[in-house]
C-alpha positions in Angstrom: 9.8 -15.2 0.0 7.5 -15.2 2.9 5.4 -18.3 3.8 1.8 -18.2 2.5 -0.9 -17.9 5.2 -3.0 -21.0 4.3 -6.4 -22.2 5.5 -7.3 -25.5 4.3 -5.1 -25.5 1.3 -1.7 -26.9 0.7 -0.4 -28.7 -2.4 2.6 -29.2 -4.6 1.0 -27.0 -7.2 1.0 -24.0 -5.0 4.5 -24.5 -4.0 5.5 -24.8 -7.7 3.5 -21.6 -8.5 5.0 -19.6 -5.6 8.5 -20.6 -6.6 7.8 -19.7 -10.4 6.2 -16.4 -9.7 8.3 -15.6 -6.5 5.3 -14.6 -4.6 3.0 -16.1 -2.2 -0.2 -17.7 -3.9 -2.4 -15.3 -2.0 -0.6 -12.3 -3.5 -0.5 -13.9 -6.9 -4.3 -14.6 -7.0 -5.3 -11.1 -5.7 -3.0 -9.6 -8.5 -4.6 -11.7 -11.2 -8.0 -11.4 -9.9 -8.4 -7.8 -8.6 -5.6 -5.8 -10.4 -5.7 -7.6 -13.7 -9.4 -8.2 -13.6 -9.0 -11.7 -14.8 -11.8 -14.3 -14.1 -11.3 -17.5 -12.1 -11.4 -19.4 -15.5 -8.8 -17.2 -16.9 -6.5 -17.5 -14.0 -6.9 -21.2 -14.1 -5.9 -21.3 -17.7 -3.0 -19.1 -17.1 -1.8 -21.1 -14.1 -2.6 -24.5 -15.8 -5.0 -25.6 -12.9 -8.8 -26.4 -13.1 -11.0 -23.6 -12.5 -12.6 -25.1 -9.4 -9.1 -25.4 -7.8 -8.9 -21.5 -8.2 -12.2 -21.1 -6.6 -11.2 -23.5 -3.8 -7.9 -21.7 -3.2 -9.6 -18.2 -3.2 -12.2 -19.4 -0.7 -9.5 -21.1 1.4 -7.2 -17.9 1.4 -10.3 -15.7 2.2 -10.2 -13.8 -1.2 -13.5 -12.3 -1.6 -15.2 -13.0 -5.1 -16.1 -9.8 -7.0 -19.7 -10.8 -7.7 -20.4 -11.8 -4.1 -18.7 -8.6 -2.7 -20.8 -6.5 -5.2 -24.0 -8.3 -4.2 -23.2 -8.0 -0.5 -22.4 -4.1 -0.9 -25.8 -3.6 -2.7 -27.8 -5.5 0.0 -26.0 -3.5 2.8 -26.7 -0.3 0.8 -30.4 -1.1 0.5 -30.6 -2.1 4.1 -29.0 1.1 5.2 -31.3 3.4 2.9 -34.4 1.4 4.5 -33.1 1.9 8.1 -32.5 5.6 7.4 -36.0 5.9 5.8 -37.7 4.4 8.9 -35.6 6.4 11.2 -36.5 9.5 9.6 -40.1 8.5 9.5 -40.1 7.7 13.2 -38.5 10.9 14.1 -41.2 12.8 12.3 -44.2 10.7 13.7 -42.9 9.8 17.1 -42.3 6.2 16.5 -43.5 3.0 14.7 -47.0 1.6 15.3 -47.6 -2.0 15.9 -48.3 -2.7 12.4 -45.1 -1.4 11.2 -43.2 -3.4 13.8 -45.0 -6.5 12.7 -44.2 -5.8 9.0 -40.7 -5.0 9.7 -40.2 -8.2 11.7 -41.7 -10.3 8.7 -39.5 -8.9 6.0 -36.2 -9.4 7.9 
């Protein structure tokens, strides 16, 4: 079994789980969270640890949380649509006026 890349986390419980499941904790958490679609609470119950511990491990290991990733993707998509609309308008009109630039700056 390969050593788990760990940031800020290390515990006997992790060592125990890696031994029991014969895979690094990062792979185990990814499998349960992404592949099986379990919540952090469900993972905690299955692994017999507090839910806060699962959240801490996931953050420490750099595992993106589904809800956060979905919100971030929506925000990026909204910004991309807005930028494309501004670009299209400016290509048609020859560029922004001073008020448009001021409004853009305030909404950032």
